[in-house]
Each structure stands twice: as structure tokens, then as C-alpha cells.
C-alpha positions as CSV (number, residue, x, y, z in Angstrom):
1,M,0.0,0.0,0.0
2,K,1.4,3.3,-1.0
3,S,-0.2,6.7,-0.4
4,K,1.2,10.2,-0.2
5,P,2.3,11.3,3.3
6,L,-0.6,13.2,5.0
7,V,1.3,15.2,7.6
8,I,5.0,15.4,7.0
9,E,7.0,14.7,3.9
10,H,10.4,15.7,5.3
11,F,11.4,15.5,8.9
12,R,14.7,16.9,10.1
13,T,16.1,17.6,13.5
14,V,19.5,18.0,15.1
15,H,20.3,16.7,18.5
16,T,23.7,17.3,19.9
17,S,25.9,15.1,17.7
18,Y,23.1,13.5,15.7
19,I,20.9,14.5,12.8
20,V,17.7,12.8,11.9
21,N,16.9,13.4,8.3
22,F,13.9,11.4,7.0
23,R,12.1,11.8,3.7
24,F,8.7,10.0,3.8
25,T,7.3,8.6,0.6
26,S,4.3,6.8,2.0
27,N,1.6,7.4,4.6
28,I,2.8,4.3,6.5
29,T,6.5,3.8,7.0
30,I,7.7,0.7,8.7
31,L,11.2,1.1,9.9
32,T,13.2,-2.1,10.5
33,G,16.8,-2.8,11.1
34,E,19.4,-4.6,13.1
35,S,19.5,-4.3,16.9
36,A,21.6,-1.4,18.1
37,S,21.3,0.4,14.7
38,G,19.8,3.5,16.4
39,K,16.1,3.0,15.9
40,T,15.2,3.7,19.5
41,A,17.6,6.7,19.7
42,V,15.9,8.2,16.6
43,F,12.6,7.6,18.4
44,S,13.8,9.6,21.4
45,F,15.0,12.5,19.2
46,I,11.6,12.6,17.5
47,K,9.9,12.4,20.8
48,E,11.7,15.5,22.0
49,C,10.3,17.4,18.9
50,M,6.8,16.3,20.0
51,A,6.9,19.0,22.8
52,L,7.2,21.7,20.2
53,N,5.3,20.2,17.3
54,P,1.6,19.3,18.0
55,D,1.5,17.3,14.7
56,I,3.7,14.6,16.3
57,L,2.5,11.8,18.6
58,C,5.0,9.3,20.0
59,I,4.1,6.0,21.6
60,N,6.5,3.5,23.1
61,Y,6.9,0.8,25.8
62,L,6.1,3.4,28.5
63,D,2.5,3.6,27.1
64,Y,1.8,-0.1,27.3
65,Q,-0.9,0.4,30.0
66,K,-2.7,2.9,27.9
67,N,-5.4,2.1,25.4
68,I,-3.3,2.5,22.2
69,K,-6.2,1.8,19.9
70,D,-8.2,4.5,21.6
71,M,-5.3,6.9,21.2
72,L,-5.1,6.2,17.5
73,M,-8.9,6.5,17.0
74,H,-9.0,10.0,18.6
75,S,-6.0,11.4,16.7
76,A,-6.2,13.3,13.5
77,G,-3.6,15.1,11.4
78,K,-0.7,13.6,13.3
79,L,2.6,11.8,12.5
80,I,2.2,8.9,14.9
81,V,5.6,7.3,15.7
82,I,5.4,3.9,17.4
83,D,8.5,2.3,18.9
84,N,8.5,-1.3,19.9
85,A,5.5,-1.8,17.7
86,D,5.9,-5.6,17.7
87,I,5.0,-5.6,21.4
88,L,2.5,-2.7,21.5
89,L,0.3,-3.3,18.6
90,D,-2.3,-6.0,18.6
91,D,-4.1,-7.1,15.5
92,D,-7.0,-4.7,16.0
93,A,-4.6,-1.7,16.3
94,R,-2.7,-2.9,13.2
95,K,-5.9,-3.0,11.2
96,L,-6.9,0.4,12.4
97,I,-3.6,1.8,11.3
98,S,-3.8,0.2,7.9
99,L,-7.2,1.8,7.2
100,D,-6.5,5.2,8.8
101,D,-6.8,8.1,6.4
102,K,-6.5,10.8,9.0
103,N,-2.9,10.2,10.3
104,Q,0.6,9.3,9.1
105,Y,2.6,6.5,10.7
106,L,6.2,5.7,11.4
107,I,6.2,2.3,12.9
108,I,9.5,1.0,14.4
109,G,9.5,-2.8,14.6
110,R,10.2,-6.0,12.8
111,N,6.8,-7.4,12.1
112,P,4.6,-5.7,9.5
113,K,1.9,-8.4,9.8
114,N,-1.7,-7.1,9.3
115,L,-0.6,-3.7,8.1
116,F,-1.3,-4.4,4.5
117,A,2.3,-3.4,3.8
118,T,4.2,-3.7,0.6
119,K,7.8,-3.1,-0.2
120,D,6.9,0.6,-0.7
121,N,6.3,0.7,3.1
122,L,9.4,-1.1,4.3
123,F,12.5,0.9,5.2
124,E,15.7,0.5,7.2
125,L,17.7,2.9,9.2
126,V,21.1,3.9,7.9
127,S,23.7,6.3,9.3
128,H,26.8,8.0,8.1
129,K,29.2,10.6,9.5
130,N,28.3,14.2,8.4
131,G,31.3,16.2,9.8
132,E,31.3,15.7,13.5
133,R,27.7,14.4,13.6
134,T,26.1,11.1,12.8
135,E,23.2,11.5,10.3
136,F,20.3,9.0,10.3
137,M,18.2,8.4,7.2
138,I,15.7,5.9,6.0
139,V,16.3,3.9,2.8
140,P,14.1,1.3,1.1
141,Y,14.5,-2.2,2.7
142,L,15.9,-4.8,0.4
């Protein structure tokens, strides 16, 4: 499934010695990658931006006791970033995401099951040195 990003086409932030520079090509972006590649660090940098940007909603393991499906249903016009999605999202929440036409998603995890994802939705995190900083970007998976 590929549809134009609803909320943010380009996200960039600088955090001390790190740069997050993501160009979104789809409304649902599934970010996968090796352990310790920086996925959770990138999530924390995006979460810091949530305080200043009302269009961003971040969800992670700290939200496990909340009703995530309810949070998704009552959001509109948001880039919703979900870390540890394999653990947090049940099948009902995954189906809700796949049919949501009000929000954009960045899902960090390894299991795209029940998200009606195609190769257009699958990305991996890559990094390279940019001067003294490390820059994180997303590239198509495979």
C-alpha cells in the first residue's frame, strides 16, 4: 500500500551530535533494522520534537498500559511514531492503522503483519558521518 504522506513529507532535527533526516514517501513507513542500529535513539529524538510540534505523537513501551487503539482513533492530522510496535500493537490496532486516512505513521519494529504493507512501506535505518555528527536516514528495505 502506497499513499502520499498526509502530515510530514520531510522531517529533520539536530540533536547534539546526531541528525535525523527522514524523507517520507508513504503514509505508513515501517522502519526495521538490526539491533543497536539507532532506531530507539531516533525515536527519542523525534519524541523531543513532540513537545514543540503538535503534529507529532510518539508512543513506546512506556505507554503499554494505555489504550493505544483509543489513542489512535482519537487522533487526526498527526505523524504517529510507534517504537516497539511488535510488542505494543495487537491485530486490531494494526488493522486500524492500515485503514486510517487521518494520520501518518512511522512504525518502528520488525513485524509488519496485518498492516497491508508492501515493499513501498518497508525501510531500514542507515547512518553515516556528516562532519562531527552522525546522520540517520531511511532507505528502502531490500
